[in-house]
C-alpha positions as CSV (number, residue, x, y, z in Angstrom):
1,M,7.9,252.1,235.9
2,E,5.9,254.6,237.7
3,V,2.2,255.4,235.2
4,V,0.8,258.6,235.3
5,S,-3.0,259.4,233.8
6,V,-4.3,262.7,233.7
7,E,-7.7,262.4,233.1
8,T,-9.5,265.9,232.8
9,A,-13.0,267.0,233.4
10,L,-15.2,270.3,233.7
11,S,-17.4,269.9,236.4
12,S,-18.4,272.7,239.0
13,G,-16.8,275.5,237.1
14,V,-13.4,273.9,237.8
15,W,-10.9,271.6,236.6
16,K,-11.1,267.7,238.3
17,V,-7.2,266.0,237.8
18,N,-7.3,262.7,238.8
19,L,-3.4,261.8,239.5
20,E,-2.8,258.3,239.9
21,T,0.2,257.7,241.1
22,P,1.2,254.7,243.3
23,G,2.8,255.6,246.6
24,H,2.1,259.5,245.7
25,E,-0.3,262.2,246.0
26,H,-0.3,265.7,244.7
27,S,-2.4,268.7,245.8
28,A,-4.9,269.4,242.9
29,D,-5.5,272.6,243.8
30,R,-2.1,273.9,243.2
31,V,-2.3,272.7,239.4
32,L,-5.5,274.2,239.0
33,L,-4.1,278.1,239.7
34,L,-1.1,277.8,237.8
35,M,-3.3,277.0,234.9
36,A,-5.8,279.7,235.3
37,A,-3.2,282.1,235.4
38,R,-1.8,280.9,232.4
39,L,-5.0,281.5,230.7
40,R,-5.9,285.3,231.9
41,W,-2.1,286.0,230.6
42,L,-2.6,284.8,227.5
43,A,-6.4,286.3,227.4
44,A,-4.8,290.1,227.9
45,S,-2.2,289.4,225.2
46,L,-5.0,289.1,223.2
47,A,-6.8,291.6,224.0
48,V,-3.8,294.0,223.2
49,G,-3.5,292.8,220.3
50,F,-6.7,293.1,219.3
51,F,-7.2,296.1,220.4
52,V,-3.7,297.3,218.3
53,V,-4.9,296.0,215.2
54,L,-8.4,298.0,215.8
55,S,-6.3,301.3,216.5
56,S,-4.0,300.4,213.6
57,Y,-6.9,299.9,211.3
58,W,-8.8,303.4,212.8
59,Y,-5.9,305.4,212.4
60,F,-4.5,304.4,208.8
61,Q,-8.1,304.2,207.2
62,I,-10.1,307.0,209.4
63,V,-7.2,309.8,210.8
64,R,-4.7,309.5,207.8
65,S,-7.2,307.9,205.3
66,E,-6.8,311.4,202.9
67,H,-3.1,311.3,202.8
68,Y,-3.1,307.7,201.9
69,W,-5.5,308.1,199.1
70,E,-3.0,311.1,197.8
71,L,-0.1,308.3,198.1
72,A,-2.5,306.2,196.4
73,E,-3.8,308.5,193.4
74,N,-0.4,309.7,193.1
75,N,0.8,306.3,191.8
76,R,-1.3,307.4,188.7
77,L,-1.6,311.0,188.4
78,R,1.0,313.6,188.0
79,V,0.5,317.3,188.3
80,V,2.0,318.5,184.7
81,R,3.2,322.4,185.3
82,L,2.1,324.8,182.4
83,E,4.6,327.5,181.2
84,A,3.1,331.0,181.0
85,A,3.9,333.0,177.8
86,R,6.3,335.6,178.3
87,G,5.4,339.2,177.4
88,L,6.0,341.0,174.5
89,I,8.4,344.1,174.2
90,Y,7.1,347.2,172.1
91,D,8.9,350.2,171.1
92,R,6.8,353.2,170.9
93,S,5.4,352.7,167.4
94,G,4.2,349.2,168.1
95,R,6.6,347.5,166.4
96,V,7.7,344.0,168.2
97,L,10.6,344.0,169.4
98,V,10.7,341.1,171.8
99,E,8.7,338.0,171.2
100,N,8.1,334.0,171.9
101,V,8.9,331.4,169.1
102,P,7.5,327.9,170.0
103,T,9.9,325.0,170.5
104,F,10.7,321.4,171.9
105,R,12.2,320.4,175.2
106,L,13.6,317.2,176.3
107,L,12.6,316.1,179.6
108,I,13.5,313.4,182.0
109,D,12.2,311.5,184.8
110,R,14.8,309.9,186.7
111,S,12.8,307.8,188.7
112,L,11.6,305.7,185.1
113,S,15.3,305.3,184.3
114,T,17.2,301.9,185.7
115,D,20.6,303.1,184.3
116,L,20.4,306.9,183.7
117,D,24.1,306.5,182.0
118,A,22.7,304.8,179.5
119,S,20.0,306.7,179.2
120,L,22.0,309.9,178.6
121,A,24.2,307.9,176.4
122,F,21.1,307.3,174.2
123,A,20.1,311.1,174.6
124,A,23.1,312.0,173.4
125,D,23.2,310.1,170.5
126,I,20.4,311.3,169.0
127,L,21.2,315.1,169.9
128,E,24.8,314.8,168.7
129,R,26.4,315.7,172.1
130,D,28.7,314.7,174.5
131,A,26.6,312.1,177.3
132,N,29.2,313.9,180.1
133,E,27.9,317.5,178.7
134,L,24.6,316.2,179.3
135,E,25.1,314.8,182.7
136,D,27.0,318.1,183.9
137,S,23.7,320.1,182.8
138,L,21.4,317.7,185.0
139,Q,23.7,318.6,188.3
140,R,21.8,321.6,188.5
141,Y,19.0,319.9,189.0
142,R,20.5,317.7,192.0
143,D,18.4,319.1,194.3
144,V,14.9,318.4,192.5
145,P,13.0,315.2,193.2
146,R,13.8,312.5,190.8
147,D,10.5,311.7,190.3
148,V,10.2,315.4,188.8
149,P,10.7,315.9,185.0
150,V,13.6,317.9,184.8
151,L,14.9,319.6,181.5
152,V,18.0,317.7,179.6
153,A,18.2,319.9,176.0
154,E,16.1,322.1,174.1
155,E,15.5,323.7,170.9
156,L,15.2,320.0,169.4
157,E,14.6,319.2,165.8
158,L,11.7,317.6,164.5
159,N,13.3,314.1,163.6
160,Q,15.4,314.3,167.1
161,V,11.3,314.8,168.3
162,A,10.3,311.8,166.3
163,R,13.0,309.6,167.9
164,F,12.4,310.0,171.3
165,E,8.9,310.1,170.8
166,V,9.0,306.7,169.2
167,A,11.4,305.5,172.0
168,G,9.0,306.4,174.3
169,D,6.1,304.3,172.8
170,I,7.8,301.0,172.4
171,S,9.2,301.3,176.4
172,E,12.6,301.7,175.1
173,H,13.3,304.8,177.2
174,P,10.1,305.6,178.5
175,E,12.3,308.0,181.0
176,F,12.2,310.6,178.1
177,E,9.3,313.6,177.3
178,I,8.8,315.9,174.8
179,A,7.2,319.3,175.8
180,A,6.3,321.8,173.5
181,A,7.5,325.4,174.9
182,R,8.6,328.7,174.2
183,R,11.8,330.2,172.9
184,R,12.5,334.4,173.4
185,L,13.3,335.6,170.7
186,Y,14.9,339.4,170.1
187,R,14.2,340.7,166.8
188,Y,17.2,342.8,166.8
189,G,19.5,341.1,168.3
190,D,22.8,343.6,169.1
191,Q,21.0,346.3,168.2
192,M,19.0,346.7,171.2
193,A,20.4,344.4,173.8
194,H,21.8,346.7,177.1
195,L,18.4,348.1,176.7
196,L,16.1,344.7,176.6
197,G,18.7,342.8,178.7
198,Y,18.7,338.6,178.9
199,L,17.7,336.1,180.5
200,S,19.0,332.7,182.3
201,E,17.3,330.2,184.9
202,P,17.2,331.4,188.8
203,T,19.4,330.3,191.5
204,A,18.8,327.6,194.0
205,A,18.4,330.7,196.3
206,E,16.2,332.6,194.3
207,Q,13.8,330.1,194.0
208,E,13.7,329.4,197.9
209,R,12.6,333.3,198.1
210,D,9.9,333.2,195.2
211,P,8.2,330.0,195.2
212,T,6.6,330.5,191.9
213,L,10.3,329.6,190.3
214,V,10.8,326.6,189.6
215,A,14.0,324.7,188.0
216,G,14.2,325.3,184.5
217,D,12.5,329.0,184.5
218,M,14.0,331.9,182.8
219,I,14.1,335.3,184.2
220,G,15.6,338.7,184.0
221,R,19.0,339.6,184.7
222,S,19.7,342.9,182.8
223,G,17.5,345.7,181.2
224,V,13.9,345.5,180.8
225,E,13.9,341.7,181.2
226,Q,15.1,342.9,184.4
227,L,12.7,345.8,185.0
228,R,9.9,344.3,184.7
229,D,10.1,340.3,184.8
230,R,7.9,339.8,187.3
231,E,4.9,341.5,185.3
232,L,6.9,339.8,182.0
233,R,6.9,336.7,183.3
234,G,3.1,335.9,184.0
235,T,1.7,333.1,186.2
236,A,2.5,329.4,185.0
237,G,-0.7,326.9,185.3
238,E,-0.6,323.5,185.8
239,R,-2.4,320.0,184.6
240,T,-3.1,316.7,186.1
241,V,-2.9,313.9,183.9
242,V,-3.4,310.3,184.3
243,V,0.1,308.4,184.1
244,D,0.3,304.4,183.1
245,S,2.9,302.0,184.8
246,R,5.6,303.9,182.4
247,G,4.7,307.3,183.7
248,R,3.6,308.3,180.2
249,V,0.5,310.4,180.2
250,A,-2.6,308.4,178.9
251,A,-4.9,309.6,176.7
252,S,-7.9,309.6,178.9
253,G,-7.5,313.8,179.1
254,D,-7.0,316.4,181.8
255,V,-8.0,315.4,185.4
256,D,-7.8,319.1,186.4
257,R,-6.6,321.8,185.1
258,T,-5.9,325.4,185.8
259,D,-4.3,327.5,182.6
260,A,-1.6,329.9,182.6
261,R,-1.9,333.2,182.6
262,A,0.4,335.3,180.0
263,G,2.5,337.9,181.0
264,E,2.0,341.8,180.3
265,S,3.4,343.4,177.2
266,V,5.4,346.6,178.2
267,T,5.9,349.5,175.5
268,L,9.1,351.3,176.0
269,T,10.0,355.2,174.5
270,I,12.6,354.0,172.6
271,D,12.2,354.9,168.6
272,L,13.2,351.7,166.7
273,G,14.7,353.6,163.2
274,L,16.8,355.7,165.7
275,Q,17.9,352.8,167.7
276,Q,19.4,350.7,164.3
277,E,21.0,353.7,163.4
278,A,23.1,354.3,166.7
279,Q,24.1,351.1,166.5
280,K,25.2,351.2,163.0
281,L,26.8,353.9,163.3
282,L,28.5,352.8,166.3
283,D,29.5,349.4,164.6
284,G,33.4,348.7,164.7
285,K,33.7,351.7,167.6
286,V,33.7,351.8,171.3
287,G,31.4,354.2,172.7
288,S,27.8,355.1,173.2
289,I,25.2,357.2,171.7
290,V,22.1,358.2,174.1
291,A,19.3,360.1,172.4
292,L,16.1,361.6,174.2
293,D,13.3,363.9,174.1
294,P,14.1,367.1,176.4
295,R,10.8,367.8,177.3
296,D,9.8,364.6,179.2
297,G,13.0,362.7,179.2
298,A,11.6,359.6,177.0
299,V,14.6,357.9,176.0
300,R,14.5,357.3,172.0
301,A,17.7,355.5,171.6
302,M,20.4,354.2,173.4
303,V,23.2,352.4,172.3
304,S,26.7,351.2,174.1
305,S,28.8,349.8,171.4
306,P,30.7,346.7,171.6
307,S,27.4,344.8,171.8
308,F,26.3,341.2,172.3
309,D,23.1,339.1,171.4
310,P,20.8,338.5,173.3
311,N,19.4,335.4,171.7
312,G,22.5,333.4,173.1
313,F,21.4,334.0,176.6
314,A,17.5,332.5,175.3
315,G,18.5,329.0,176.1
316,R,20.6,327.5,178.8
317,L,24.7,329.3,178.2
318,N,27.1,327.1,179.1
319,Q,30.2,328.5,181.1
320,E,32.2,328.3,178.5
321,D,30.0,330.8,176.1
322,W,29.8,332.7,179.6
323,E,33.4,333.4,180.0
324,R,33.9,334.0,176.6
325,I,31.3,337.0,176.7
326,V,32.5,338.2,179.7
327,G,36.1,338.0,178.6
328,A,36.0,339.5,175.4
329,P,37.8,342.8,174.8
330,N,36.0,346.2,175.6
331,K,33.5,344.4,178.0
332,P,30.2,344.1,175.8
333,L,28.2,343.4,178.7
334,Q,28.7,347.0,180.3
335,N,26.4,349.7,179.5
336,R,28.5,352.4,178.7
337,A,25.7,354.9,178.7
338,I,25.2,354.5,182.2
339,H,27.2,352.1,183.5
340,N,30.4,354.3,183.1
341,A,32.1,357.6,183.4
342,Y,34.6,359.8,181.5
343,P,36.1,363.0,181.9
344,P,33.4,365.5,180.0
345,G,36.2,367.4,178.4
346,S,34.9,370.2,176.9
347,V,31.1,369.8,177.0
348,F,31.6,370.6,181.1
349,K,32.2,374.4,179.9
350,I,28.2,374.4,179.4
351,A,28.3,374.0,183.3
352,M,31.1,376.1,183.0
353,A,28.6,379.1,181.6
354,V,25.6,378.5,183.4
355,A,27.5,379.1,186.7
356,A,29.8,382.3,185.2
357,L,26.5,383.6,184.7
358,A,23.8,382.7,186.8
359,D,25.8,384.4,189.9
360,G,26.8,387.8,187.3
361,L,30.2,386.3,188.4
362,I,31.3,386.8,184.5
363,D,30.4,390.3,182.4
364,P,29.9,388.0,179.1
365,K,30.9,391.0,177.1
366,E,34.3,390.5,179.2
367,E,36.8,389.6,176.8
368,V,40.0,387.5,177.6
369,Y,43.0,387.0,175.4
370,C,44.5,383.7,174.0
371,G,47.6,383.3,172.6
372,G,47.8,379.6,172.8
373,S,49.0,379.0,176.2
374,T,48.9,381.0,179.9
375,R,50.3,380.5,183.0
376,L,48.3,380.2,186.1
377,Y,49.8,379.0,189.5
378,D,53.4,378.7,188.6
379,R,52.3,376.4,185.7
380,R,52.3,376.9,181.4
381,W,48.5,375.9,180.4
382,R,47.4,374.8,176.8
383,C,45.1,375.2,174.3
384,W,43.9,372.8,172.6
385,Q,44.3,375.8,169.4
386,A,48.4,376.2,169.5
387,R,48.1,379.2,168.2
388,G,45.4,380.6,169.7
389,H,41.9,382.2,169.6
390,G,42.8,386.2,170.4
391,R,41.1,388.1,171.8
392,L,37.3,386.1,173.0
393,D,34.4,386.9,175.2
394,L,32.0,384.0,176.8
395,R,30.1,383.6,173.5
396,G,33.1,383.7,171.2
397,A,34.8,381.1,173.7
398,L,31.9,378.9,173.8
399,Q,31.5,378.8,169.9
400,H,35.5,377.7,169.6
401,S,35.6,375.9,173.0
402,C,39.0,378.5,173.7
403,D,40.0,376.5,176.9
404,I,42.5,379.5,178.2
405,Y,39.4,381.9,178.6
406,F,37.6,378.8,180.8
407,Y,41.2,378.9,182.9
408,R,40.9,382.1,183.4
409,Q,37.2,382.3,184.7
410,G,37.5,378.9,186.2
411,R,39.9,380.5,188.8
412,K,37.6,383.8,189.2
413,M,34.4,381.6,189.8
414,G,36.3,378.9,192.2
415,I,35.8,375.0,192.5
416,E,32.2,375.2,195.3
417,R,30.7,377.7,192.9
418,I,31.6,375.4,189.5
419,A,30.4,372.2,191.8
420,R,27.2,373.8,193.0
421,Y,25.8,374.4,189.4
422,A,27.2,371.6,188.0
423,R,25.2,369.4,190.3
424,M,22.3,371.9,189.5
425,L,22.5,370.6,186.1
426,G,22.0,366.9,186.9
427,L,26.3,365.9,186.4
428,G,27.7,364.1,189.5
429,R,24.5,362.7,190.5
430,R,22.3,359.3,189.4
431,T,19.7,360.7,186.5
432,G,16.8,358.1,188.5
433,I,16.2,356.5,184.9
434,E,15.0,352.8,185.5
435,F,18.0,350.4,184.8
436,P,20.1,349.9,188.6
437,A,23.5,350.4,189.0
438,E,23.6,353.3,187.7
439,R,27.2,354.7,187.6
440,E,27.2,358.1,190.1
441,G,29.8,360.0,188.1
442,L,32.3,363.1,190.5
443,V,32.1,366.4,190.6
444,P,34.7,367.2,192.8
445,D,35.0,369.9,195.3
446,P,37.0,370.6,199.1
447,E,35.0,368.4,201.0
448,W,35.0,365.5,198.4
449,S,38.8,365.8,198.9
450,L,39.5,366.0,202.0
451,T,36.9,362.7,203.0
452,S,37.9,360.9,199.7
453,R,41.8,361.1,199.3
454,G,42.8,362.8,202.3
455,L,44.1,366.0,201.2
456,P,42.9,369.4,200.9
457,W,41.8,370.7,197.1
458,Y,44.7,372.1,195.3
459,P,43.8,375.6,193.0
460,G,45.7,374.4,190.4
461,E,43.1,371.5,190.0
462,T,40.1,373.7,189.5
463,I,42.3,374.9,186.8
464,S,41.6,371.5,185.2
465,V,37.9,371.2,185.9
466,A,37.4,374.4,184.2
467,I,37.3,372.7,180.9
468,G,36.3,369.0,181.9
469,Q,39.6,367.2,183.3
470,G,41.1,366.5,186.2
471,P,38.6,364.2,188.7
472,V,35.6,365.4,187.1
473,L,34.0,362.6,185.8
474,T,29.9,361.7,184.1
475,S,28.2,359.3,182.1
476,P,27.1,360.1,178.7
477,L,23.6,360.0,179.7
478,Q,24.4,362.8,182.7
479,I,25.6,365.1,179.9
480,A,22.0,364.2,177.6
481,V,20.3,365.2,181.0
482,M,22.3,368.4,181.3
483,T,21.5,369.2,177.8
484,A,17.9,369.1,178.5
485,A,17.9,370.8,180.9
486,V,19.6,373.7,178.5
487,A,17.5,373.1,175.4
488,N,14.3,372.8,177.7
489,G,14.7,376.2,179.4
490,G,16.1,375.2,182.6
491,F,14.5,371.8,183.9
492,L,15.7,368.8,184.8
493,V,13.9,366.1,183.6
494,Q,14.5,362.6,184.8
495,P,15.1,359.4,181.6
496,H,12.8,356.8,181.5
497,V,12.5,354.1,178.9
498,L,8.8,352.5,179.8
499,E,5.9,354.2,178.4
500,G,4.3,356.2,181.2
501,G,7.2,356.7,183.2
502,A,7.5,360.3,183.3
503,R,7.8,362.6,186.0
504,P,7.3,366.1,185.9
505,P,10.7,368.2,184.8
506,E,12.1,369.6,188.0
507,P,13.5,373.5,187.6
508,T,17.1,373.6,188.4
509,G,16.6,377.7,189.7
510,V,18.9,378.9,187.0
511,D,17.2,382.2,185.7
512,A,15.7,382.2,182.2
513,D,17.8,384.4,180.2
514,V,21.1,382.0,181.4
515,I,19.6,379.9,179.8
516,T,18.9,381.9,176.6
517,F,22.5,383.4,176.4
518,V,23.9,379.3,176.2
519,T,21.4,378.4,174.1
520,E,22.1,381.1,171.5
521,A,26.0,380.6,172.3
522,L,25.7,376.5,171.5
523,A,23.8,377.2,168.4
524,N,26.7,379.4,167.2
525,V,29.1,376.4,168.1
526,V,27.2,374.3,165.0
527,A,26.5,377.1,162.7
528,D,29.8,378.7,163.1
529,G,32.2,377.0,165.4
530,T,33.8,373.6,166.4
531,G,30.3,371.7,166.3
532,R,30.1,372.6,162.2
533,A,30.3,369.2,161.7
534,A,26.7,368.5,162.9
535,S,25.1,370.9,160.8
536,T,22.0,370.0,158.6
537,P,19.5,371.2,156.4
538,I,16.8,370.1,157.7
539,V,16.8,371.2,161.0
540,Q,18.7,374.0,163.1
541,V,21.2,371.8,165.3
542,A,22.7,373.5,168.8
543,G,25.3,371.5,170.2
544,K,29.0,371.4,172.0
545,T,31.8,369.6,171.6
546,G,34.3,367.7,173.5
547,T,38.2,366.0,173.5
548,A,39.2,364.8,177.0
549,Q,42.5,363.8,177.1
550,V,43.1,360.1,178.9
551,I,46.7,361.0,179.5
552,A,49.1,364.3,180.2
553,Q,51.0,365.7,177.2
554,A,53.2,368.3,177.0
555,T,52.1,369.4,173.6
556,W,48.7,368.3,171.9
557,T,49.5,365.0,169.9
558,R,46.9,363.7,167.1
559,S,45.1,360.8,168.6
560,E,45.8,359.0,165.2
561,V,49.4,358.6,166.3
562,L,48.9,357.3,169.8
563,P,48.2,354.0,170.3
564,F,44.1,352.8,171.3
565,E,44.0,353.3,175.3
566,H,46.0,356.7,174.4
567,A,43.9,358.3,172.3
568,D,41.8,361.3,173.3
569,H,37.6,360.8,174.2
570,A,35.4,362.4,171.3
571,W,32.3,363.8,173.2
572,F,29.3,365.6,171.1
573,T,26.3,367.0,172.7
574,S,23.3,368.7,170.7
575,Y,19.6,369.3,170.5
576,A,17.2,370.1,167.8
577,P,15.3,372.5,166.4
578,V,16.8,375.1,168.5
579,E,13.6,376.9,168.5
580,A,11.7,374.1,169.8
581,P,13.6,371.7,171.1
582,E,12.1,367.4,170.7
583,L,15.6,365.6,170.5
584,V,18.9,366.1,172.3
585,V,21.6,363.3,170.8
586,V,25.0,362.3,172.9
587,V,27.5,361.2,171.0
588,F,31.0,359.6,173.0
589,L,33.6,358.1,171.5
590,E,35.9,356.2,173.9
591,H,39.4,356.9,172.4
592,G,37.7,358.2,169.4
593,G,39.7,361.4,168.9
594,R,38.5,365.2,168.3
595,G,34.8,365.5,169.1
596,S,34.4,367.8,166.4
597,E,35.8,365.4,163.7
598,A,34.7,362.2,165.3
599,A,31.6,362.6,167.4
600,A,29.7,366.0,165.4
601,P,28.8,363.9,162.1
602,L,27.4,361.0,164.0
603,A,25.0,363.2,166.0
604,R,24.4,365.3,162.7
605,R,23.0,361.8,161.2
606,M,21.0,360.8,164.7
607,V,19.4,364.0,164.1
608,E,18.3,363.6,160.4
609,T,17.3,360.1,160.9
610,Y,14.8,361.0,163.3
611,F,13.6,364.4,161.6
612,G,14.2,363.1,157.8
613,S,17.2,363.1,155.5
614,P,17.9,365.7,153.6
615,A,16.5,363.6,150.4
616,Q,12.7,363.2,152.0
617,T,12.5,367.0,152.3
């Protein structure tokens, strides 16, 4: 048996190896070189490893120290957003129209829930709601980080608040948190709905465009709430708090705090009493009432009926409720004062009278005979008064709203002249009121006919336009602007609902003598004409009735016997006092019948409300 013994010793800086092998010898130098190479490789490996450790330590502890310090701090600190109080809205006299009331909201930190379904089932039991409904409501926050508390429910009752607080304190459900909040309260509900508007949550796209918005915020969607949303919204604050291992806020107080800044308040030109009266007058009707100051365009009342309660939007409106409102009969979300346009009927005769006189085309004393009908362009045209009015000049034609007179004068004037003066008085164009999506209306002319219809303008169409029928369309607010231009001596005002938003009136260019003649004629309409139902002992009222047909009729048929959707539209436009006008009132009733019977009495009530009832004089 061969025996090999290795004795290793260090001598003269080299390894000495003795190999005793009977009959055989190996080279010691070869072994020493091999072992030295391996030691050098091992030393290099250790050096690299040591360098990596030192480099990592330097990177994480020096270069990235702030980042990892923040991560560590976030394990025990939480930034809580402080909601800003939305600004209040007042009427012109300082009466509060919109305010905020305290409420409680339920939030959930999904990162603290071990079983989200069980958490929602627990919440649903306390809230007496379906767990699936709560789960659906959380879907709007699917893009929000799980450790950010999100809204589950709002307007909690005190007993519900207590149960959630107890569940959190005993660690049964630490994922739930109760937060004090503010709920928007519209004091007068549907009486101010179209003016004030409503709120809803911002979409993901809106949050992306505006970094100040987060899920759960509420922003203005229509009316003043939308017009002044940024100012009303204010600026949110934040507080940094210490949280325990369960995510509950410790009692040690705030680590840091930036207080929220409340939104700015807004004052309107609206007169609350007049607004409420207008809403009451339209109860159960479809239509609109507009009242404004003819001196500067300040809107004193603007009501559209049917209306809606904006308080229903102050919380999170579910899809079913939204579809119910949108699908309601007569479209309550529409503001008929500015978003809809209708044939103006005989209130358009105001523009006709101005156009007839302004160019001296018609002698106001020239009489036209009305026998109840007339033939023009090989067609018989009838007057609303079947037995006719006899011989009438311009003053009498306005006073009694004679169609035959205006048929004949319309043929003489031509559509271009009619359209030019109608637009000068503010018809067929937006009034410039602050609200978006205002309907432009339509004052037709030959150019419009070719562009929009691809057809020439036919002379017979001018006859229809002369009494506010045919393709001519106006909104109640446009009629108010036209009436104001007559009342104030020939100036166009820009309607506005925000206090301080008045702009200087613009001259129409209509001669003062023309305006004076028309104002005197409109005073006669109420004193002893078709507008007698608007007369009141308080102040002298001037105005003009209008009845616009919805369907063609061979003979005049009373609206009462027609289906609602076929009945005539009723108009009445007015101003008072005649000697120094302060208020324009326009009443429009969709399918309401005759303006003299349905609309004029409502205008009288508005005037009496504003200037004082007969019992107070």
